[in-house]
N, C-alpha and C positions, 0 to 999 in steps of 0.2 A: 439527603439529596439536595444539592444546591438548586435554589430557585432561579427562574429566568433572570438574566441580567444583561446589561449592555456592555459586555466585554469589548475593549478596544480591539480592532482588527490587528493581526500580526503585521509588523512593518514590512514594506515591500523589500524584496531582496535586492542587493546591489546589482546593477546591470550596466553594461556598456551601452553608450548611446551611438547613434549613427544609422544611416541608411546607405544605399549603394555608394561606394567610394573607391578610390584607387589605392592599390598597394603602395606602401612607402617603405623604403629600406631603412634598417637600423644603421647606426654609425659604422664606418668602414672597418673598425676593429672587431666588428661582430659581437660587441658586448650587448647584453640584453638585461634590461631592468625588470625587476619583479615588483616594483612599487606601483601603486595606482597612478595612472597617468592623467594629467589634467586635460590634455587633448587626446582624443582617441586616435589610435593608429588607423589611417584610412585602410579599408579592407575590402568591402564588397564592390563588385564590379558588374556591370551589365554588358555582356558581350553582344555585339551587333549580330543580327541574323545573317546566315551565310548568303553569299551572292549567288543568284540564280545563273546557271550556265546558259549561254546564248542558244536559242533554238528549242529549249525545253519549256514545257508548260509548267507554271507554278503548281506545287503540290497542293492538293485539296486540304491536306493536314497542315494547319497553321503552325509555323515554327515559333516556339516560345523562347523568349529571352531567358538567358541563364542569369540567376541572381545569387550573390553571396552577400548576406545582410546581417547586421546587428540589429537588435530590437532596442528602440529608444527606452531610456529609463522611464518606467511607467508611473503615472499618477496613482494615487491610492485607488481611485475608481477603476482605472485600467488594470491595475494589478489584481484587484478583486475579480474583475470580469474574466481575466485569463485563468486565474486560479480556479474559479468555479467551473469554467469550461473544461479545463484539463482534468479536473476531478470527475466531472460527469463522463468524460471519455474513458477514464480509468475504471469507473464503476461499470460502464457499458461493456468494456473489454472483458472484465472478470465475469460479468453476467453471461456474455456470449460464449466465453470459453467454457463455463460450466454447463451452458445449454448444450453445446456440442458434446461435452463429456457425458452428460446424462443420456443423450441419444446413443452414444457408443456403448454405455453400460447396459441400457435397455436392449439394444440390439444383440449384445453379447449374451445376455440372459435368455433371450428368445432363442438364439441359436443353440445354446446349451440344452434347452428343453426339447428341441426338435432334432438334436444331434447333427445340426447343419454345420458345415465348415465355415469358419470365420473368413470373411472376404479379406483381400489384401489390405494391409494397413495403409491408410491415407496419411495426410499431414497431421502433425500433433495438433491437439485442440487449441493450444495457445497460438500456434502459428496460423492456423486456419482462421481464428478470430481476428488476429492482427491483419492478415491479408484482406479479409472481407471489409474491415473497418477502414483500411487505407483507401479502398476503392470508393468509399463514401465521402472522402475528403472532409471529415468532421472538424479538423483543425485547419482553418483557412490559410494560416501562414506557412503550412507545409505543402510541398508539391515536388514532383520530380525535377522541376525547373528552378527550385529554390533551395538554398542551404542556409542554415542558421549558425552563425558564429557567436560564441559567448553563451549566456544563460538562455534557456528555452522558456518562452512565456508560459506561465502557469506552474512551473516547477521550482522547487526550493532546494537549496543546499540541505542535505540530510535526508531527502526523500529516499524511500527504499522501494526496490522492485524484486519480484520473485521470478520474473520471466524476461528474457532478453527480447522476446517478441513484443512485450509491452513497451520497453524502451525504444524499440524500433518504431512502433506506432506513434509515440509521442515525439520522436525526432531527437531525443537526447543522445542516442547512439543507434544508428539505423542498421548496422550489421548484425546479423543473427549469430555469426561465428567469429569473424575477424575482429581482432582487438583494436585496430586503428580504423576509424571512420574519417574519410577526407572528402573534400570537394575536388573533383578533377580539374585539370588545367583550363578547360573551357569556361570555368567560373571565374578565372582570374586573368583573362585576356592572355592566355598562354604563358603566364609567369610561373607556371608550375602548380602541381596539386598542393593543397594546403590542408593540414590536419584540423579536424573539428573536435574530435573526442577520442579518448582511449579507455579501454577497460584494463585496470591493473589488478590481476588476480594471482600473480605468482606462477603462472603456467610454465614459464621458462625458469630454469634453475639459476639463471644469472639476473633475474629480476631482483631488485633490492630496494627496500625502504630505508634510506640512510637515517632519517629522523622525521619527525612530524613535518609534513609539507614538503619533503624532498624525496624524489623517487629516481632510481636508475631503472629505466624502462628498456627492456630488450626489444629490438626491432622485430619485424615479421619476416616470415620466409625461412628457408633453409631446411625445412622438414621434407622427408621423403613422402611419397604417396601413401596415405593412410598411416603415416608415422606420427609418433608422439614426441620424438627426440630430434634435435637438429642434426642432420646428417651431411650437410654441405654448407658452403659459405652463403651468408646473406648478401643481397645486392641492394644498391641504393636505387630502388624503384618503388612504385606504388605507395604503400603506407609509409615506408622508410623515407622516401623522397618527400612525402607530404610533411613529415615531422621536421626534416631538414629545411624545407621551405618556411615552415612556421618559425624555426629558429632564426632564419635569415631576416624575416619581416617582423619578428617579435609579437606574433599574434597569439591570442589566448586559446586554450584548449580545455574542454570539459574533461574532467577525470572522474571515472566511476570505478569504485573499488568492488571487487568480487571476492567474497569470503565464503568458506564452507558453511553450510546451514543444514541442520538435521531435519530437513524436509524430505518426505517420501515423494516419489513421482518424477516427472521429467526434469524438474529443476531442483538441484540440490545446492544451489548457490544463491546467496543473498547479495544483491547489488545495491550499493550506496552511492548516491551522487555527492561528491566531495567538493565541488566547486571548480573554479578556473585556475589553471596552471599555465606557465610558459616554459618552453624549452630554452634553457640557458647554456647548454653545451651538448655536444655529441661527438662520438668518435667511433672508429672501427677498431676492434681488438679481438684477440683470441678468447674463446670461451674459457671459463674457469678450469675446464678439464684440458685445455690446450689443443683441442681438436680442430675447430672450425672458426672462421672469422664471423663475428656478429657486430651489429650496430647497437650501441648503448646511448640512450638519450637521457640527459639529466633534466627533470621537470621540477620546477619550484612553484609552490602555491602562491598566488597573487595575494598581497595583503589587503586588508580593509573589507573582507567578505564576512558573511555569517560564519559562525563557528564550524569547523571541519566536521563533516558528517561521520567519517570513519572514527574520528577522535571521540565523538559522543557515543558511538556504538561500543567502542572498546572501554570507555569509561563505565558505561552501564554494565558491561560484562565483568569488569573488575569489581564493581560494587556488589553485584550479585554473588560473585565468588566469595567475597569477604563475609557477606550476610549468611551464606550457606555454611561457612566455616564456624559461624557463631560469634563473629566479631562485628562490632558496630562502627562503621566508618564515621568520620566527622559529620555532624548534622543529623545523624540518625538517632532519634530518642527511643525508639522501640524497634526490635528486630521482628516482632510479630504481634500486631494488635489483635489478631484472631485467636491468639493463645492456643494454637494447635488445632483449631476447628476447621481451618482450610488445609488441604493437603499441601499447599504451597504457602509459606509464610507471607504475611502482608506487613511490611515495615512502615514506619512513620518517620518522615523527614521534615525538619524545621530548622532553618538557619536564619530566620528573620526575627523571631522574638521568642517569648517563653511560653506561648500557648501549647497546651498538651491535650486538648479536648478529646481527640480520637482514641487516646490511650485509656480513657476511663469510662467510655461507653461499653455496655455489654455487647459482645459480638454475637450476632445471630446469623448463621450461615444461610438458612432457608426459612421462610415463613412456615408456621404450623397450620397447614391447610386442614379443613375438616376431613375426618376420615370418610372415605367413600362408602356410600350405602351399597347394598347388593345390586341395586338397580343401576347405579352410576359407576360401579367398579369396572375398570377397563377389561374387556374380554381379550385376553392375550392371544398372540399368534401361536401356531403350533410348529413353527419352523425348527427343525432339529439342528441344522447347521447354520449356514448363512441364509438370511431372509431372501426370498426369491419373488417372482412375479405373482405368486399366489398368497403372499403374506397379507394378513388381515390389516396390519398396521400400515403397510404400503398403500392398500386400497383406501384407508381412511385419509391418507394424505393426497387424495385426488388421483390415485392410480400411478404415482411415481414416488421414487425414494426422496427423502427430505435432505439427505447428506451424501457427500461423496465418501470414498474410502478413507480420506484423511480428516473426516469430521467437519468439512466445510459445508455450510448451508448452501444448497443448490439454488434456491430462490426464496424470497420472502413470501409468506403465506398468512392468511387470516389467523391460522392456528396450525401448529405442527404436532403430530402425534408420534411420540417415540415409543419404542418397545419398553415394557415395564416389568414389574415383578411377576405378573401373571403370564408373561410370555415364556415360551420354552426355548427361545434362541439364546445363544451364549452371551456372556457379558461383553464380548468383543464385537458384537453385532454392529454394523455400520449405522443402525438406527438408534443407537444409544450414545448420546453425545453430552448434552447438558447435565444429565444426571451423574456423570463422572466427575464433575467439579471443574475448577479452574485449571488451566494448563499454562498460563502465563504468570510471571512474577509481577504482580501489581503492587504499587506503593501509594500511600496517602501522603500528600505533601502540603505544607503551608504555602498558600498561593498569594501572589501579590494582588491579583484581580478579584479573587473570591476569598472567602475564609479558608477553604481547603480545596484541594483538587486531587485527581487520581492520574497516574501515568504508569507506564510499563517499563520494566528493565529489559524486556525482550522485544525484538521486532515482531509485530503482529501482522498476520496475513489477512486480507479482506475475506469476510465470510466466516471467520472462525469465532467460536464461543469465547466470551470474556468472563462474565460472572452473572449471578442471579440477583435481582433486586429483592431485598429482604427487609423485614420489619414485622411488628406485631400486627396480626390480621384482625380487622374489624369489619363486621358486616355493615353494609351501607345503611340498611334499614334500621340499624341500631344506633346510628350516629346522628345526633341533632344537627340540623343544617343551620349554622350561624357563621359569623365571620371567622371563627377559629377553625372551622372545618377546612378552609383552604390555606391554612398557615403552612409554614415550611416544615412542620412536624408530620405532615400527612402526604402520602403518595397515592394518587388516584391513577389506576391504569390508563384511564382515558386522557390523562394530562400529557401523554407522549404523542408527538406527531407520528403519523403512519409512514415513517421513513422506510419501513420494511418493504413498501411498494417499489422503492427505487432499486432494491436488491433483486435482480432478475428481470427488470424492466427492459424489454428489447424493442420497444416501439420505435426507437430512433435508428435501429440497425437492421431490423428485419421487416420486410414488407408484409402486410396483412397479419402482422402479429397482434394478438389481442390478449390483454391481461385477463386471466381467469381466476376469480377469487374462490379457489378450492383449496382445502375443504371449507364449506360454509361455516360461519360463526353465527349461530342463530340467536344468541343472547350476548349482551354486554357483561363485562365483569361486574360482580356484585359485591366487591369488597374494597377496602382501603388498607394501606399499610401505615402504621404509626411508627415513626423512626425517632421519636423523642427519647426513648430509653434503650432500645436495642436496635442494632443496625449492622449491616455488612459493609464491605468496601464500596458497594454500589451507592451507599448513602452520601458519598463525598464526590460523586461524579458531577461535573459542572454542566452548564447549559451553553449551547451555541445555536442560535436560530438561523445562521447563515451557512455555516459549513460544519455540521456535526460529523464526527467520524465513527459514531456508534448508532445502533438502532435497537429498539425493543421488539422482540419476537415472542408471541404467546406460545407456550409449549405445554402439552399434557402428556403424562406417562403413567400415572397411577389410577386415573379415573377418567370418565367421559364428561364430567360436569363442566361445561364451558363457562359457567359463572365463576369458576376458580382456576383460571389458567395461570401458570407460572410466568413471570416476566423475566425472560432471558435476554441478556445483552450480547449483541454480536457486533463485529467490526464491519463498518460500511466501506472502508478503504484500507490500504496498507498503512500501518502506523509505525514510525520509527521509535526506537527507545527514547524515553524521557520527553515525548511530546504529549501534552495534556489530552486526556480522553474526555469527550463531551457528547451529550445527547441533545436532541431538540425537544423542547417543551412547547406545549400549546399554552399561550398566556391565559390565565384563569381570571375572570372578572372578580372584582372585589364585591363581597356581599355584606349586607347589613345583618342585624340580628334576626330579621324575619326571613332571611334567605333571598332577598331581592337585590338586584344590582343597584 
């Protein structure tokens, strides 16, 4: 496990500068450049408040000015501020979504026990969470009177989303269904609506990705009521007119790719922010089947940005496919350092030098915890099918389930009790998650900042299980306290920050919400892990004290002895493929040979 370090912060993303400005036409020939521009195209406008008609009293409701703005290129300090703020909003969104989901699950279980009819379904949990959080105005730069053009503060090219409601909350694409998000004409002094973002998901048969960074995007409209196919001609209005206006003025547009994802539940699409594009051409033409007239817009990615998000996702998918076929792509020195001990191989990548350390350490999937005594053995539940409200393990978790149906941790807890070997419920029980092992393809790589690091070839959803922290177990009372005790060869469960408290924290979004530390953890862990000889993939996870994307959650499923909880790693946020995974360590003081600071 990598020790705390002072890793440099990621560089600020490229951003267009400027504040409220006037629209400026491109050259009369309609040509549009896709090169970075030295002077930004004037864009945002403040429309004057409407004139009051004579004889009428002024409205008590203050008329807000309409603003279309770009955000100035941030300093490193501002970038970090916006990134941390957006990250906190995203964690709160997932926490609130899961809170509503838990309420729905508990209500459904109660109704099934009393044979009550389920009430009419309300809004989906993700939409409900997004709507509530919008009312709190947690992101000050977003409001109904303001539209953001260009990069949204706090978001990076390559960020991934599992819900359109989350993208709407963050302002990157505010429509829950429509593929074109635009600012109406009142934001541009009646110069026409202007497009701000599009979702490119191939929903129309004439959508086409010509090559990397070049798209042919089918306009909106033309579908019949409740239809999925274009049944009549598209017209140059609304989103189509906004894209045409963007072409006329050469303004940038955020592009979010939507690709199929094997996720169960309301969202089966993964959304990837790919950066800024410009419309360089458009025309009206017949569909490929020759039936109706459609608009097709050619979008080209602006140069000089961070690497394309969709390109990284596809590259990771390609690498994963080759590894699963048994071939080793360039830079991969091992296809599986676990040597079959993990159900999903753990490759090792190094294209920097000749170091091969991870390949020669003995891989230990899980620590060898002491066998439980009869007194501490977990008394299992007697659930024959799915665990219900009477489940003993559910009651141990404070009276609620620990996970949803997809294995996502509903909230962080002092300790989680999973169903175990002594339980009568089936292996598919929703309360058996970490014991099933890893579900993502993790890889160890040679890092520029640290010796080694860990990243995933799969997109990771917030709240999902990543891996178990492993090593040779040592009882604390048997280890002499000296300066070697806190070397990088040992992991103390108390060295990790209690980041689990952030997962499920609703104090900023729900009034009168109080964090309840249930179930109680009456004792601190009484062991250390020695990773000098045997280790798992967890031993190479790095440290980030500012923005960790993982947290450690204590879990028990074979016994009740809280002195020996398993250290399970979960995702604190959505993590794109190939982004480094990191935990937050608590800095440990240096001790002398007597154990004193």
